[in-house]
Structures are given as C-alpha cells and as structure tokens.
Residue frames relative to the residue before (quaternion, step in Angstrom):
aa qw qx qy qz dx dy dz
M 1.0000 0.0000 0.0000 0.0000 0.00 0.00 0.00
F 0.6654 0.5353 -0.3201 0.4101 3.58 0.90 -0.94
E 0.6369 0.5273 -0.3323 0.4537 3.59 1.01 -0.77
K 0.6359 0.5155 -0.3274 0.4719 3.56 1.01 -0.78
L 0.6432 0.5199 -0.3231 0.4600 3.59 1.01 -0.78
L 0.6430 0.5129 -0.3244 0.4671 3.58 1.02 -0.75
E 0.6042 0.5409 -0.3517 0.4677 3.59 1.10 -0.65
V 0.6388 0.5184 -0.3182 0.4711 3.56 1.00 -0.84
E 0.6577 0.5120 -0.3132 0.4552 3.58 0.95 -0.86
R 0.6321 0.5219 -0.3332 0.4660 3.60 1.02 -0.77
R 0.6428 0.5139 -0.3149 0.4728 3.56 1.02 -0.85
F 0.6343 0.5383 -0.3159 0.4562 3.58 1.00 -0.84
D 0.6598 0.5027 -0.3066 0.4668 3.59 0.93 -0.90
M 0.6366 0.5236 -0.3255 0.4633 3.58 1.03 -0.77
L 0.6587 0.5003 -0.3037 0.4729 3.57 0.98 -0.84
T 0.6086 0.5503 -0.3461 0.4550 3.59 1.07 -0.75
A 0.6572 0.4987 -0.3035 0.4767 3.56 0.98 -0.85
Q 0.6452 0.5306 -0.3251 0.4433 3.60 0.99 -0.80
L 0.6232 0.5503 -0.3468 0.4341 3.57 1.05 -0.70
S 0.6951 0.4360 -0.2628 0.5076 3.61 1.21 -0.48
D 0.5205 0.6428 -0.4021 0.3926 3.58 1.31 -0.09
P 0.4545 -0.7032 0.4712 0.2774 3.65 -0.65 1.06
A 0.6178 0.5574 -0.3554 0.4258 3.59 1.03 -0.69
V 0.6644 0.4741 -0.2953 0.4966 3.58 1.04 -0.79
G 0.6564 0.5368 -0.3060 0.4329 3.56 1.00 -0.86
S 0.6751 0.4976 -0.2958 0.4573 3.58 1.12 -0.58
D 0.6823 0.4100 -0.2729 0.5403 3.58 1.31 -0.16
P 0.3270 -0.7967 0.4655 0.2038 3.63 -0.07 1.25
D 0.6630 0.5072 -0.3213 0.4473 3.60 0.93 -0.82
E 0.6698 0.4893 -0.2965 0.4733 3.57 0.94 -0.88
Y 0.6405 0.5227 -0.3263 0.4583 3.58 0.98 -0.86
R 0.6461 0.5196 -0.3192 0.4589 3.59 0.96 -0.87
K 0.6492 0.5257 -0.3083 0.4551 3.57 0.98 -0.86
V 0.6754 0.4835 -0.2859 0.4779 3.59 0.91 -0.97
A 0.6659 0.5132 -0.3063 0.4466 3.58 0.92 -0.92
K 0.6354 0.5347 -0.3282 0.4501 3.58 1.03 -0.77
E 0.6797 0.4675 -0.2968 0.4810 3.60 0.91 -0.89
H 0.6169 0.5499 -0.3361 0.4517 3.58 1.04 -0.79
A 0.6718 0.4923 -0.2933 0.4693 3.59 0.92 -0.92
A 0.6458 0.5292 -0.3238 0.4449 3.58 1.03 -0.77
L 0.7139 0.4499 -0.2528 0.4734 3.60 1.04 -0.76
T 0.5052 0.7061 -0.4066 0.2846 3.60 1.16 -0.55
P 0.6838 0.4785 -0.3342 0.4379 3.69 0.70 -0.85
L 0.6530 0.5114 -0.3181 0.4592 3.60 0.99 -0.82
V 0.6774 0.4867 -0.3004 0.4625 3.59 0.89 -0.90
E 0.6294 0.5246 -0.3416 0.4603 3.61 0.99 -0.72
K 0.6588 0.4913 -0.3047 0.4814 3.58 1.00 -0.82
L 0.6214 0.5356 -0.3351 0.4634 3.61 1.03 -0.77
R 0.6875 0.4816 -0.2917 0.4586 3.59 0.88 -0.90
E 0.5914 0.5341 -0.3607 0.4847 3.57 1.14 -0.54
Y 0.6400 0.5263 -0.3067 0.4683 3.56 1.01 -0.90
K 0.6650 0.5032 -0.3001 0.4632 3.59 0.94 -0.90
R 0.6328 0.5224 -0.3373 0.4614 3.61 1.04 -0.74
V 0.6519 0.5017 -0.3197 0.4703 3.58 0.96 -0.78
R 0.6444 0.5191 -0.3194 0.4619 3.58 0.96 -0.89
Q 0.6636 0.4925 -0.3051 0.4734 3.60 0.96 -0.87
G 0.6276 0.5394 -0.3343 0.4510 3.58 1.03 -0.77
I 0.6409 0.5138 -0.3185 0.4731 3.59 1.03 -0.79
A 0.6507 0.5176 -0.3159 0.4570 3.57 0.96 -0.91
D 0.6612 0.5033 -0.3089 0.4627 3.60 0.94 -0.89
A 0.6638 0.5057 -0.3106 0.4552 3.59 0.95 -0.87
E 0.6417 0.5249 -0.3313 0.4505 3.60 0.99 -0.75
E 0.6178 0.5278 -0.3414 0.4724 3.58 1.12 -0.64
M 0.6686 0.5205 -0.2927 0.4431 3.58 1.04 -0.81
L 0.5212 0.6618 -0.4155 0.3432 3.62 1.17 -0.38
S 0.6491 0.5388 -0.3215 0.4302 3.58 1.10 -0.62
D 0.6332 0.4962 -0.3246 0.4975 3.60 1.28 -0.28
P 0.4201 -0.7373 0.4605 0.2605 3.65 -0.43 1.17
D 0.6645 0.5185 -0.3107 0.4394 3.58 1.01 -0.77
M 0.7544 0.3871 -0.1945 0.4932 3.58 1.14 -0.59
R 0.4279 0.7548 -0.4393 0.2328 3.57 1.29 -0.23
D 0.6753 0.5006 -0.3114 0.4433 3.62 0.84 -0.93
L 0.6496 0.5087 -0.3094 0.4728 3.56 1.00 -0.86
A 0.6553 0.5142 -0.3070 0.4604 3.57 0.99 -0.90
Q 0.6462 0.5260 -0.3201 0.4508 3.57 0.97 -0.85
A 0.6476 0.5126 -0.3115 0.4700 3.58 1.01 -0.84
E 0.6316 0.5329 -0.3193 0.4638 3.55 1.08 -0.80
L 0.6635 0.5044 -0.3020 0.4628 3.58 0.94 -0.86
E 0.6469 0.5244 -0.3184 0.4528 3.59 0.99 -0.82
E 0.6697 0.4794 -0.2977 0.4827 3.57 1.15 -0.59
L 0.7526 0.4425 -0.2222 0.4342 3.59 0.89 -0.96
K 0.6442 0.5761 -0.3495 0.3618 3.62 0.84 -0.87
P 0.6638 0.5011 -0.3361 0.4420 3.67 0.91 -0.72
Q 0.6059 0.5803 -0.3567 0.4110 3.61 1.23 -0.32
I 0.5620 0.6573 -0.3795 0.3288 3.58 1.15 -0.58
A 0.6981 0.4898 -0.2967 0.4298 3.61 0.69 -1.04
P 0.6738 0.4744 -0.3224 0.4657 3.67 0.84 -0.82
L 0.6406 0.5185 -0.3310 0.4597 3.59 1.01 -0.76
E 0.6534 0.5067 -0.3158 0.4653 3.59 0.96 -0.83
A 0.6374 0.5242 -0.3269 0.4604 3.58 1.01 -0.80
T 0.6514 0.5110 -0.3092 0.4679 3.57 0.98 -0.86
L 0.6592 0.5103 -0.3093 0.4577 3.58 0.94 -0.86
R 0.6206 0.5362 -0.3515 0.4514 3.61 1.01 -0.71
V 0.6565 0.4978 -0.3092 0.4750 3.56 0.96 -0.87
M 0.6819 0.4944 -0.2973 0.4496 3.59 0.90 -0.89
L 0.6577 0.5113 -0.3085 0.4592 3.60 1.20 -0.47
L 0.4522 0.6939 -0.4595 0.3208 3.59 1.22 -0.24
T 0.5933 -0.5715 0.4268 0.3731 3.54 -1.10 0.69
K 0.3145 -0.7690 0.5305 0.1683 3.53 -0.70 1.08
D 0.4816 -0.6302 0.5255 0.3078 3.53 -1.01 0.83
P 0.4328 -0.7309 0.4542 0.2685 3.63 -0.58 1.07
N 0.6727 0.4974 -0.3017 0.4572 3.59 1.21 -0.35
D 0.4315 0.7636 -0.4287 0.2164 3.59 1.25 -0.32
D 0.7250 0.4403 -0.2579 0.4626 3.60 0.96 -0.76
K 0.5410 0.6648 -0.3902 0.3363 3.58 1.24 -0.18
D 0.5567 -0.5371 0.5060 0.3816 3.49 -1.39 0.27
V 0.3708 -0.7452 0.5296 0.1637 3.54 -1.29 0.39
I 0.1350 -0.7141 0.6733 0.1360 3.51 -1.30 0.53
M 0.1059 -0.7908 0.6024 0.0217 3.56 -0.78 1.11
E 0.1324 -0.7755 0.6125 0.0764 3.56 -1.06 0.79
F 0.1577 -0.7956 0.5840 0.0332 3.55 -0.97 0.94
R 0.0974 0.7849 -0.6064 0.0821 3.57 -0.89 0.98
P 0.4696 -0.6610 0.4993 0.3054 3.59 -1.03 0.74
G 0.2785 -0.7351 0.5905 0.1830 3.54 -1.19 0.62
T 0.8024 -0.1504 0.1465 0.5586 3.57 -0.68 -1.07
G 0.6271 0.5819 -0.3853 0.3458 3.57 -1.11 0.62
G 0.4254 -0.7530 0.4414 0.2392 3.60 1.24 0.18
D 0.8486 -0.0533 0.0610 0.5229 3.58 -0.94 -0.96
E 0.6479 0.5342 -0.3231 0.4365 3.57 0.98 -0.84
A 0.6329 0.5176 -0.3296 0.4722 3.59 1.04 -0.75
E 0.6532 0.5058 -0.3136 0.4681 3.59 1.01 -0.78
L 0.6314 0.5209 -0.3304 0.4699 3.60 1.03 -0.73
F 0.6694 0.4931 -0.2969 0.4697 3.57 0.95 -0.90
T 0.6005 0.5544 -0.3557 0.4535 3.59 1.07 -0.69
G 0.6496 0.5065 -0.3110 0.4741 3.58 1.01 -0.81
E 0.6526 0.5110 -0.3135 0.4634 3.58 1.04 -0.74
L 0.6313 0.5139 -0.3317 0.4768 3.59 1.07 -0.71
L 0.6101 0.5448 -0.3469 0.4589 3.58 1.02 -0.77
R 0.6739 0.4771 -0.2925 0.4824 3.58 0.91 -0.90
L 0.5927 0.5828 -0.3610 0.4228 3.60 1.00 -0.79
Y 0.7432 0.4134 -0.2418 0.4671 3.59 0.76 -1.03
M 0.5807 0.5380 -0.3846 0.4748 3.59 1.16 -0.43
R 0.6631 0.4890 -0.3044 0.4780 3.59 0.98 -0.83
Y 0.6229 0.5348 -0.3448 0.4551 3.60 1.01 -0.77
A 0.6452 0.5173 -0.3216 0.4612 3.58 0.95 -0.89
E 0.6543 0.5073 -0.3153 0.4639 3.58 0.95 -0.83
R 0.6293 0.5358 -0.3315 0.4550 3.59 1.00 -0.79
R 0.6981 0.4614 -0.2641 0.4796 3.59 1.07 -0.73
G 0.4971 -0.6489 0.4390 0.3731 3.58 1.24 -0.19
W 0.4719 0.6482 -0.4526 0.3903 3.58 1.23 0.41
K 0.4350 -0.6859 0.5164 0.2714 3.56 -1.30 0.17
P 0.1630 -0.7774 0.5989 0.1018 3.61 -0.49 1.13
E 0.0611 -0.7957 0.6025 0.0087 3.59 -0.95 0.89
L 0.3003 -0.7569 0.5570 0.1633 3.56 -0.56 1.19
M 0.2136 -0.8186 0.5255 0.0902 3.57 -0.45 1.23
N 0.7863 -0.1138 0.1045 0.5981 3.56 1.04 -0.73
V 0.0953 0.7866 -0.6078 0.0527 3.59 -1.04 0.72
Q 0.1352 -0.7461 0.6471 0.0791 3.53 -1.07 0.87
E 0.1342 -0.8295 0.5412 0.0321 3.55 -0.33 1.30
T 0.3842 -0.6793 0.5675 0.2626 3.54 -1.28 0.41
G 0.6735 -0.5272 0.3417 0.3895 3.56 -1.23 0.31
I 0.7307 0.4138 -0.2407 0.4867 3.61 1.14 -0.46
G 0.6944 -0.5100 0.2733 0.4277 3.57 1.19 0.46
G 0.5330 0.6186 -0.4162 0.4001 3.57 1.24 0.18
V 0.3482 -0.7150 0.5661 0.2171 3.55 -1.35 0.02
K 0.2875 -0.7633 0.5586 0.1506 3.55 -0.88 1.01
D 0.7849 -0.0721 0.1031 0.6067 3.54 1.10 -0.72
A 0.1115 0.7992 -0.5844 0.0858 3.60 -0.92 0.83
A 0.1269 -0.7521 0.6409 0.0867 3.53 -1.24 0.61
L 0.0681 -0.8022 0.5926 -0.0251 3.55 -0.82 1.09
A 0.1898 -0.7481 0.6235 0.1250 3.57 -0.92 0.93
V 0.1118 -0.7672 0.6286 0.0619 3.57 -1.04 0.82
H 0.1264 -0.8041 0.5805 0.0206 3.54 -0.56 1.25
G 0.4433 0.6778 -0.4964 0.3124 3.57 -0.65 1.08
Q 0.6113 -0.5770 0.4012 0.3640 3.56 -1.14 0.67
G 0.8488 0.1154 -0.1074 0.5046 3.57 -0.74 1.07
A 0.2868 0.7941 -0.5029 0.1851 3.60 1.20 0.30
Y 0.6840 0.4835 -0.3084 0.4508 3.62 0.85 -0.89
S 0.6173 0.5632 -0.3542 0.4199 3.60 1.01 -0.75
Q 0.7199 0.4320 -0.2430 0.4859 3.59 1.10 -0.65
L 0.7710 0.4073 -0.1896 0.4514 3.57 0.95 -0.88
K 0.5084 0.6988 -0.4176 0.2807 3.61 1.15 -0.37
F 0.6725 0.4948 -0.3117 0.4536 3.60 1.11 -0.54
E 0.5515 0.6268 -0.3884 0.3900 3.60 1.27 -0.01
A 0.5060 0.6615 -0.4209 0.3594 3.61 1.26 -0.13
G 0.5632 0.5942 -0.4507 0.3559 3.55 -0.95 0.88
V 0.6486 -0.5005 0.4025 0.4084 3.53 -1.33 -0.29
H 0.1633 -0.7682 0.6161 0.0602 3.54 -0.80 1.11
R 0.1575 -0.8115 0.5603 0.0520 3.59 -0.69 1.10
V 0.1282 -0.7874 0.6001 0.0582 3.56 -0.97 0.91
Q 0.0968 -0.7679 0.6321 0.0387 3.55 -1.07 0.85
R 0.3458 0.7173 -0.5382 0.2763 3.58 -0.56 1.18
V 0.5341 -0.5729 0.5021 0.3668 3.54 -1.37 0.12
P 0.3658 -0.7486 0.4997 0.2369 3.63 -0.47 1.09
A 0.5924 -0.5807 0.4263 0.3607 3.56 -1.16 0.60
T 0.6875 0.4805 -0.2688 0.4735 3.56 1.19 -0.61
E 0.5921 0.5930 -0.3540 0.4153 3.61 1.30 -0.12
S 0.2575 -0.8056 0.5166 0.1332 3.57 -0.35 1.22
G 0.6723 0.5321 -0.3013 0.4173 3.59 1.10 -0.64
G 0.4556 -0.7191 0.4313 0.2987 3.57 1.25 -0.13
R 0.4215 0.7030 -0.4772 0.3169 3.61 1.16 0.43
I 0.4549 -0.6694 0.5159 0.2808 3.56 -1.10 0.74
H 0.1727 -0.7758 0.6021 0.0766 3.56 -0.89 1.01
T 0.2373 -0.7310 0.6172 0.1686 3.54 -1.25 0.51
S 0.0360 0.7925 -0.6047 0.0712 3.57 -0.74 1.08
T 0.2190 -0.7843 0.5670 0.1242 3.56 -1.24 0.35
S 0.0918 -0.7409 0.6602 0.0829 3.50 -1.38 0.42
T 0.2941 -0.7569 0.5610 0.1607 3.52 -1.12 0.71
V 0.1328 -0.7753 0.6156 0.0489 3.54 -0.95 0.98
A 0.1225 -0.7603 0.6346 0.0647 3.56 -0.91 0.97
V 0.0960 -0.7890 0.6060 0.0309 3.59 -0.98 0.86
M 0.0381 0.8181 -0.5663 0.0924 3.56 -0.58 1.19
P 0.4587 -0.6497 0.5132 0.3228 3.61 -1.01 0.67
E 0.4017 -0.6820 0.5475 0.2715 3.57 -1.01 0.77
V 0.1348 -0.8304 0.5403 0.0187 3.58 -0.70 1.08
E 0.5205 -0.6295 0.4862 0.3104 3.51 -1.26 0.53
E 0.6790 -0.4956 0.3531 0.4106 3.54 -1.27 0.38
V 0.6688 0.5256 -0.3136 0.4220 3.59 0.98 -0.83
E 0.6439 0.5485 -0.3249 0.4230 3.61 1.19 -0.43
V 0.7650 0.1926 -0.1248 0.6018 3.59 1.21 -0.38
T 0.2496 -0.7765 0.5634 0.1318 3.56 -0.73 1.06
I 0.0006 0.7888 -0.6132 0.0418 3.56 -0.74 1.12
D 0.3006 -0.7479 0.5682 0.1656 3.55 -0.70 1.11
P 0.4731 -0.6936 0.4581 0.2920 3.64 -0.64 1.04
K 0.6141 0.5606 -0.3491 0.4321 3.60 1.12 -0.59
D 0.6409 0.5275 -0.3223 0.4551 3.60 1.24 -0.36
L 0.6483 0.5413 -0.3037 0.4410 3.57 1.30 -0.13
E 0.1245 -0.7475 0.6491 0.0661 3.51 -1.14 0.79
M 0.0835 -0.8364 0.5417 -0.0024 3.59 -0.46 1.20
D 0.0784 -0.7640 0.6394 0.0362 3.54 -1.08 0.87
Y 0.1654 -0.7664 0.6142 0.0895 3.53 -1.12 0.75
Y 0.0637 0.8089 -0.5779 0.0876 3.56 -0.87 0.92
L 0.6478 -0.5141 0.3885 0.4063 3.55 -1.32 0.22
S 0.2309 -0.7654 0.5836 0.1420 3.56 -0.97 0.83
A 0.1061 -0.7841 0.6097 0.0475 3.55 -1.21 0.57
G 0.4590 -0.6713 0.5074 0.2851 3.56 -1.09 0.69
A 0.7494 -0.3772 0.2814 0.4658 3.54 -1.34 -0.05
G 0.8467 0.1401 -0.1137 0.5005 3.55 -0.97 0.88
G 0.6463 -0.5501 0.3199 0.4211 3.56 1.19 0.50
Q 0.4512 0.6887 -0.4577 0.3356 3.59 1.23 0.22
N 0.8484 0.2023 -0.1276 0.4723 3.55 -1.33 0.39
V 0.1361 0.8166 -0.5479 0.1198 3.56 0.88 0.90
Q 0.3455 -0.7419 0.5436 0.1864 3.55 -0.88 0.99
K 0.3779 -0.7174 0.5361 0.2349 3.58 -1.03 0.75
N 0.6957 0.4128 -0.2662 0.5242 3.57 1.23 -0.39
E 0.5215 -0.6347 0.4731 0.3185 3.54 -1.24 0.53
T 0.0566 0.8407 -0.5319 0.0849 3.57 0.28 1.30
A 0.6016 0.5664 -0.3683 0.4263 3.61 1.15 -0.48
V 0.1765 -0.7967 0.5758 0.0505 3.55 -1.07 0.84
R 0.0490 -0.7578 0.6500 0.0281 3.54 -1.07 0.86
I 0.0812 -0.8080 0.5835 0.0005 3.57 -0.75 1.08
K 0.1188 -0.7740 0.6190 0.0613 3.55 -0.94 0.93
H 0.2421 -0.7411 0.6108 0.1381 3.55 -0.92 0.99
K 0.3585 -0.8118 0.4181 0.1940 3.54 -0.07 1.35
P 0.6591 0.5177 -0.3562 0.4131 3.69 0.82 -0.72
T 0.7795 0.3188 -0.1697 0.5119 3.62 1.01 -0.75
G 0.4307 -0.7045 0.4615 0.3243 3.58 1.19 -0.42
I 0.4177 0.7055 -0.4728 0.3229 3.61 1.26 0.11
V 0.0788 -0.7780 0.6228 0.0252 3.55 -0.97 0.94
V 0.0062 -0.7807 0.6248 -0.0106 3.57 -0.89 0.96
A 0.0935 -0.7916 0.6028 0.0359 3.56 -1.14 0.66
C 0.0147 -0.7797 0.6260 0.0075 3.55 -1.18 0.59
Q 0.0307 0.8224 -0.5653 0.0568 3.56 -0.83 1.00
D 0.5603 0.6751 -0.3628 0.3140 3.59 1.24 -0.15
Q 0.6252 0.5197 -0.3524 0.4635 3.59 1.25 -0.12
R 0.6115 -0.6141 0.3738 0.3305 3.54 -1.21 0.52
S 0.7863 0.2779 -0.1556 0.5294 3.60 1.05 -0.57
Q 0.6248 -0.5417 0.4195 0.3745 3.50 -1.27 0.52
L 0.6357 0.5422 -0.3282 0.4407 3.59 1.00 -0.84
Q 0.6683 0.4963 -0.3062 0.4618 3.60 0.89 -0.92
N 0.6536 0.5051 -0.3157 0.4669 3.58 0.96 -0.84
R 0.6511 0.5131 -0.3234 0.4563 3.58 0.97 -0.80
E 0.6423 0.5252 -0.3263 0.4530 3.59 0.98 -0.85
R 0.6919 0.4690 -0.2851 0.4691 3.58 0.93 -0.87
A 0.6240 0.5228 -0.3417 0.4696 3.58 1.04 -0.70
M 0.6473 0.5015 -0.3181 0.4779 3.60 1.02 -0.76
A 0.6138 0.5379 -0.3541 0.4566 3.62 1.04 -0.67
V 0.6537 0.4926 -0.3121 0.4823 3.59 1.00 -0.82
L 0.6460 0.5226 -0.3247 0.4517 3.59 0.95 -0.85
R 0.6425 0.5115 -0.3281 0.4668 3.60 0.94 -0.85
A 0.6555 0.5145 -0.3140 0.4550 3.58 0.94 -0.90
R 0.6624 0.5071 -0.3166 0.4516 3.61 0.94 -0.83
L 0.6610 0.4983 -0.3096 0.4678 3.58 0.94 -0.87
Y 0.6417 0.5123 -0.3159 0.4754 3.58 1.00 -0.83
D 0.6378 0.5336 -0.3149 0.4575 3.57 1.04 -0.85
M 0.6158 0.5362 -0.3384 0.4677 3.58 1.06 -0.71
Q 0.6379 0.5190 -0.3214 0.4696 3.57 1.04 -0.80
L 0.6448 0.5185 -0.3160 0.4641 3.58 0.98 -0.87
A 0.6519 0.5240 -0.3187 0.4460 3.58 0.95 -0.90
E 0.6533 0.5047 -0.3108 0.4711 3.58 0.98 -0.82
Q 0.6328 0.5323 -0.3208 0.4619 3.54 1.05 -0.80
Q 0.6494 0.5076 -0.3125 0.4721 3.60 0.96 -0.87
K 0.6385 0.5353 -0.3222 0.4494 3.56 0.99 -0.84
N 0.6754 0.4901 -0.2911 0.4679 3.56 0.97 -0.86
E 0.6718 0.4980 -0.3030 0.4570 3.57 1.04 -0.75
Q 0.1678 -0.8173 0.5288 0.1558 3.60 1.21 -0.55
S 0.0522 0.8445 -0.5275 0.0765 3.54 0.87 1.03
A 0.3666 -0.7380 0.5310 0.1975 3.56 -1.09 0.79
R 0.4196 0.7286 -0.4662 0.2753 3.60 1.22 0.00
R 0.5277 -0.6477 0.4566 0.3058 3.54 -1.07 0.79
L 0.7633 0.3355 -0.1822 0.5211 3.57 0.98 -0.81
Q 0.1013 -0.7792 0.6179 0.0285 3.54 -0.14 1.27
V 0.2064 -0.7704 0.5887 0.1318 3.56 -1.11 0.65
G 0.7263 0.4104 -0.3084 0.4571 3.52 -1.27 0.32
S 0.8282 -0.2902 0.1730 0.4471 3.52 -1.28 -0.40
G 0.5033 0.6682 -0.4293 0.3404 3.61 1.18 -0.27
D 0.6909 0.5042 -0.2704 0.4420 3.57 1.19 -0.52
R 0.5475 0.7256 -0.3747 0.1828 3.52 1.08 -0.72
S 0.6850 0.4485 -0.3094 0.4836 3.59 1.10 -0.43
D 0.6182 0.5614 -0.3327 0.4381 3.58 1.28 -0.13
K 0.4206 -0.6612 0.5594 0.2701 3.55 -1.10 0.77
I 0.1480 -0.8332 0.5289 0.0637 3.58 -0.42 1.16
R 0.8315 0.0737 0.0374 0.5494 3.56 1.01 -0.75
T 0.1471 -0.7696 0.6147 0.0903 3.59 -1.13 0.71
Y 0.1791 -0.7549 0.6268 0.0720 3.52 -0.97 1.02
N 0.0424 -0.8153 0.5769 -0.0243 3.59 -0.25 1.28
F 0.2473 -0.8282 0.4885 0.1197 3.57 -0.17 1.30
P 0.6326 0.5336 -0.3731 0.4194 3.66 0.86 -0.72
Q 0.7555 0.3374 -0.1927 0.5275 3.59 1.09 -0.69
D 0.3779 -0.7492 0.4698 0.2741 3.59 1.34 0.16
R 0.5021 0.6666 -0.3807 0.3981 3.54 1.05 0.88
L 0.1044 -0.7529 0.6456 0.0737 3.54 -1.11 0.80
T 0.0671 -0.7889 0.6106 0.0202 3.56 -0.96 0.91
D 0.1827 -0.7392 0.6368 0.1213 3.55 -0.91 0.95
H 0.3372 -0.8090 0.4513 0.1681 3.56 -0.33 1.30
R 0.5986 0.5902 -0.3717 0.3940 3.61 1.12 -0.46
I 0.8066 0.2149 -0.1039 0.5408 3.58 0.99 -0.79
G 0.4877 -0.7022 0.4140 0.3126 3.58 1.27 0.21
L 0.4106 0.7168 -0.4660 0.3169 3.57 1.16 0.57
T 0.0490 -0.7787 0.6254 0.0110 3.58 -0.91 0.97
T 0.0585 0.7881 -0.6087 0.0705 3.56 -0.91 0.94
H 0.3440 -0.7328 0.5533 0.1961 3.55 -1.30 0.24
G 0.6084 0.5603 -0.4135 0.3807 3.57 -1.30 0.11
L 0.0601 0.8539 -0.5143 0.0532 3.58 0.84 0.98
N 0.5885 0.5778 -0.3865 0.4128 3.62 1.03 -0.60
Q 0.6761 0.4686 -0.2864 0.4912 3.58 0.96 -0.87
I 0.6399 0.5304 -0.3279 0.4491 3.57 0.98 -0.83
M 0.6886 0.4716 -0.2860 0.4708 3.60 0.88 -0.91
D 0.6475 0.4731 -0.3175 0.5062 3.59 1.28 -0.20
G 0.6952 -0.5202 0.2628 0.4208 3.57 1.22 0.45
D 0.5219 0.6356 -0.4231 0.3803 3.60 1.24 0.08
I 0.2816 0.7894 -0.4887 0.2422 3.59 0.48 1.24
Q 0.3615 0.7602 -0.4876 0.2317 3.61 1.20 0.13
P 0.6362 0.5134 -0.3651 0.4455 3.68 0.88 -0.70
L 0.6216 0.5281 -0.3412 0.4673 3.62 1.04 -0.69
I 0.6783 0.4920 -0.2882 0.4635 3.55 0.86 -0.99
D 0.6269 0.5364 -0.3375 0.4532 3.59 0.99 -0.81
A 0.6547 0.5116 -0.3152 0.4585 3.59 0.98 -0.83
L 0.6524 0.5085 -0.3104 0.4684 3.59 1.01 -0.78
V 0.6477 0.5096 -0.3164 0.4698 3.58 0.96 -0.86
T 0.6601 0.5116 -0.3061 0.4570 3.60 0.93 -0.90
T 0.6514 0.5067 -0.3167 0.4676 3.59 0.97 -0.83
D 0.6359 0.5252 -0.3252 0.4626 3.57 0.99 -0.82
Q 0.6529 0.5063 -0.3133 0.4682 3.59 0.95 -0.85
A 0.6490 0.5165 -0.3170 0.4598 3.59 0.97 -0.85
D 0.6264 0.5361 -0.3290 0.4604 3.59 1.01 -0.81
R 0.6909 0.4853 -0.2795 0.4572 3.54 0.89 -0.98
L 0.6341 0.5183 -0.3301 0.4693 3.58 1.05 -0.74
Q 0.6350 0.5383 -0.3210 0.4515 3.57 1.04 -0.81
Q 0.6927 0.4577 -0.2676 0.4890 3.55 1.10 -0.72
G 0.4572 -0.7064 0.4345 0.3213 3.56 1.31 -0.10
E 0.3608 0.7408 -0.4940 0.2776 3.56 1.19 0.53
S 0.1687 0.7563 -0.6215 0.1157 3.52 -0.93 0.95
G 0.6041 -0.6311 0.3610 0.3264 3.51 -1.17 0.67
C-alpha cells in the first residue's frame, strides 16, 4: 500500500509543477484538466503526509529513548503518536479504493409508481419531494425535468436532475424499489396498505460519452400542460423522443421552449443508454458486492417506510431507524453514510484497490 501511496504523491508533485508551467497556463483546457486531477488527489496526499509525519515522529521518539534525560519525554510522545497509526492506515486504505468514475457526476433520477394505484402515485410524489429536499440540504441544485401529476397530488412519472459535486457518489445507492406501509388518506376502513415506487438513479453524461445516431431517433412534438390543466401552452413545446434500437421513450414538457424540452429529453435519453451499458458491464463482472448500484437493483426491494410504526428499514444492510417525518423532509444523510461505509467495507474485504 505504501508504495502505491508514494506513486500518488509523485504524481501529485508533478501536477503541482505543471500548474506553475506557463505552457499549461496558456492552454485553458489543459490547465482545467491538470487542476481537476490535482484537486482530486489533494485529500489523499494530505492524509499521506500526515501519516508520514506521525511515522517520523515515532522514529524520532524511539531514538530519544536511549537518552536518559529525554526518555520520559520520548515515552510520552510515543504514547500520543502510536495510537494514531492504525486509524490513519485504515483511512488511507479506504481512500485508495478504486473510485467510481461516475462519482463526481450530476445525477438524473426517475420516479415511477409500482403496485398500489393512487397510493403508489402519492408516495412517488413524496419520494420526489424527499430527494429535492435532500439536494437542497446538501447545497446542490435540483432541477425538475419532467413530471406527470395526477389530480389528487400524486405522480405518474417524473425526472429530476441533481447538479452538485459528488451527487452520484451519494445518490447511487437509492436506486431500487421503495415500499411504503400505511393507512391511505382515502381508506375509510383504516386498513394498512402496502404500495411501491421505483427510483432509478443515473449519472448525467456528456454527448461524447454516448453515441446516438440521429437516424435512430423518432421525435414528436405536442402541446404541454401544467398540473390540473393549468398554464396550457398554445405552441407544441412538449417533446417525446423514441430511441428505435432500444425502444426507450423519453418525454419532457416542463420547460418553456421546444428547444429546452428537447435538450432535457436528450439528456435523459443519454443517461438511460449509459445506464444500460453500466448494467451490462455489472452483469458481465458478476460482482459479489452486497450493494449493487445502477439498474441492477431496480427489481429489488431496497427499503420499507412503515408509517404506523414510524420505522424505516433498509433491507440491504439491515438498518432500522425512526423519524419518518424528518426522513421524508430530506434528512437521509445518515442512511446514505451507512450505505457508503458498508460499500467501502465490502470492497476492502474483497481486497479491491485501484
């Protein structure tokens, strides 16, 4: 591990020198590329240098033990420094894990009701709001790309973009089937219903990352309307795109212009096609990790929201917690932290490193 860390430090020093090179500074694209890699390596190198300082401090203190006048001071120094080594090494191992190349990307999330009729559509709308609130709590920018609402406040279909540093690294484990157990507002008998909603989480990708032949696209334009028939457009601003080779259909109507809707629909289409590639790659790798990400999870029930007992259970890691009102208001960082930590532990157990 230490040799690999030294290689990273050498690379970091080289990048630092390049940032001061006038030739690099005069090329904006090259400078941006170097600066991005330099920033990505900075936390690891800072932690490595802290580790090296502690190791050097221990070595110096051990040398001082032979001096009777310095022995007590050296012993105190060793008692302070030695317990720091194991935690630092553990942190460095985690930081050395192969980074998901999509982790820093923005995210496109799709929400659809599963079983449960009106109640499933209502819960889908609540999940959409949950992740919009979570994004706001993180200081990210949530952007509603498309939503088809029902007359009673539910959602039949929605696409949400989340723009923010590391959005995919935090949200990728949210993909799958979310199950809710509660007494619906429309249920007069007071019986508990079980309904489901499906959440898809995809990294937003650039045009160069996914090749789409324009001849494979079938585009329709139609009138868009807001919730409940409000704000009806007189022009055909809504866009529906079908990707003929895969049969994928995406639609967007929430923007004011046809061009904006088309751009957002194409962003969703690129994300879906890229997600299909990721799913095929995962299938070929036959990974043994407990926490699959991307489309591999979508048929699996990942989480249950039990309102009568004010209880949330994440079935992948056996985590149970309470406080559904706060959770539905976007307070899900502790859940996400637990999922990220479990994923890191799984990867460390498998000996995966970059």
